[in-house]
N, C-alpha and C positions, 0 to 999 in steps of 0.2 A: 440553483441549489446553493445554499450558503453555509451548511453545516452537516456533519455526519449524522446528527440527530434526525435529519429528514429521511434517512434511509430506513427501509423495513428491517425488523429485527433479524430476520434470516440473512439478509445481505451483510448486516453488521457482523454477524457471527462468521460468515464466510471471509470477510475482510480481516478478521482478527482483532476487532476493536477491544475485546475484553482482555487481550494479552498485554502483559505489563512489560515495561522496559523497552529494549531495542526491538523486540518483535511486535510491538504495538504500532499504532498509527496516530499521528497528530491530526487535529482538525484543521480546517482552512485557517491559515495565518498563525497556527499554533507552533510552539517550540518543538523543533526536531533536530536531529544531528545530521547535518549535510555531509560530513566528512567521514573518513574511515577511522579517525582517532576517537575512541570512546572514552570520554572524560567522565561522563555521568551515565551509568548504565540504566537509569530510570527514564532517559529520554529516548523516544522512538526514532527509528532509522527511516521511517516513511511518513509522508504528510499528504493529506488530501489537498489538491489544488483547485478542484472544481468538478462539476459533472452535470448531467442531465438526468432527471427522473421522470419516467413515463409509467403508464399502467402495466406494461409488459416488458419493458426494457430499461435498464439503468446503465449509463456510461459514466465512468469515473476517470479522472486524470490524477495519477498518483506520482509523487516525487519520491525517489529512492536515494538515500544518502549512501556514502561509501567511497571506495577507491575510484569507482567509475560512476559518479553521480549522474542520474538520468531520470527521465519521466516515462511512464507507461500508461497506456489506456487500458482500463479493465472494463469488461462488459458482462452484465448479468441479464439473464432472460427468465421470465416467469414461465415455468412448465407446470403441468398438472400436479406434480408432486412438490412444487415449491420453486424457489429461486435457485438457479445454477449459474456458475461462472462459465462463460463461453469464449472469452477473449482475455488475454493477459495471463498472469500467473499468480499463485498464492504468495505468501511471504517469501521473499528471496533477496539475494544480494547480488551485486555485480560479480562477474567471474573473478576468481583469484588471479593475481598476477602470475605469469609463468615463472617457473623456477629459473634462477640464474644459470647460465651455461658455464660450466667449469672446463678449463683447458688442461 
């Protein structure tokens, strides 16, 4: 797989490709914000790194920017009523830093 455009429309919707700004997702090699400093709110905080597309299963590796930059594997399965996400999570960010302890 080399681009988001190879995914079925229903998976694109589940992935949130139509969302603008930080909630969107950049294509493979596309511009995205890897840090927690949002200088340009039009740049997504997630980017597709790659994946595999089969007839009944799609596995995607997605990079998430933020204070705890990380990668996550998302898995979608074709069910009788359409594609559903079975592994990973929707649009999310790394957990917030714990509050400072005051003495």
